[in-house]
C-alpha positions in Angstrom: 57.4 -18.8 -8.1 61.2 -19.2 -8.0 63.6 -19.1 -4.9 67.0 -19.2 -3.5 68.8 -18.3 -0.6 72.7 -16.9 -0.2 74.9 -15.7 2.7 74.7 -12.9 0.7 72.7 -11.2 -2.6 73.3 -8.7 -4.4 70.6 -6.7 -6.0 70.5 -3.5 -8.0 73.8 -2.6 -5.9 72.2 -3.6 -2.0 73.8 -6.2 -0.4 71.0 -8.5 1.5 72.5 -10.5 4.1 71.1 -14.3 4.9 67.9 -13.5 2.8 65.7 -15.2 0.3 65.5 -13.7 -3.0 61.8 -14.8 -3.9 60.2 -14.2 -7.6 56.9 -14.7 -7.3 54.1 -15.8 -10.5 52.8 -12.1 -10.5 56.8 -11.5 -11.6 57.4 -9.5 -7.9 60.6 -9.7 -6.6 60.6 -9.8 -2.5 64.0 -9.9 -0.6 63.0 -11.3 2.5 65.8 -12.2 5.9 65.7 -16.2 6.6 64.1 -17.1 9.8 63.0 -20.8 9.1 63.8 -23.4 6.2 61.6 -23.0 3.2 61.1 -26.6 1.2 62.9 -26.8 -1.8 64.8 -23.5 -2.1 68.1 -23.9 -2.9 71.5 -22.2 -0.8 74.3 -21.0 -2.2 77.3 -20.7 -0.3 78.4 -17.4 -0.7 77.7 -14.2 -2.3 75.3 -14.0 -5.7 74.7 -11.0 -7.6 71.1 -11.4 -9.5 69.3 -9.9 -11.0 65.4 -10.3 -13.2 65.6 -11.1 -17.0 62.3 -11.6 -19.1 62.1 -15.0 -20.2 62.4 -15.0 -24.1 59.4 -17.1 -24.7 57.1 -16.3 -22.8 57.5 -12.1 -21.5 57.8 -13.3 -17.7 60.5 -12.2 -15.2 63.0 -15.1 -14.6 65.4 -15.0 -11.4 68.7 -15.4 -12.4 72.4 -15.8 -10.7 74.7 -13.4 -12.3 78.0 -13.9 -10.1 78.7 -16.1 -7.7 81.3 -14.8 -5.2 
């Protein structure tokens, strides 16, 4: 599982303010509003653009930050 939190997350042209992006072990991306701190979740101070990209070795999706503003 991968998680990241930012002041704003842009995913597929939509902006999610104060949200957490979570890629589950099954490859599903969840975006949900921040309400409490989650252990070991990195925080990006600013706006990020994210996408899921298949890992070349396993073929499973991986969460990638494409741009930090």
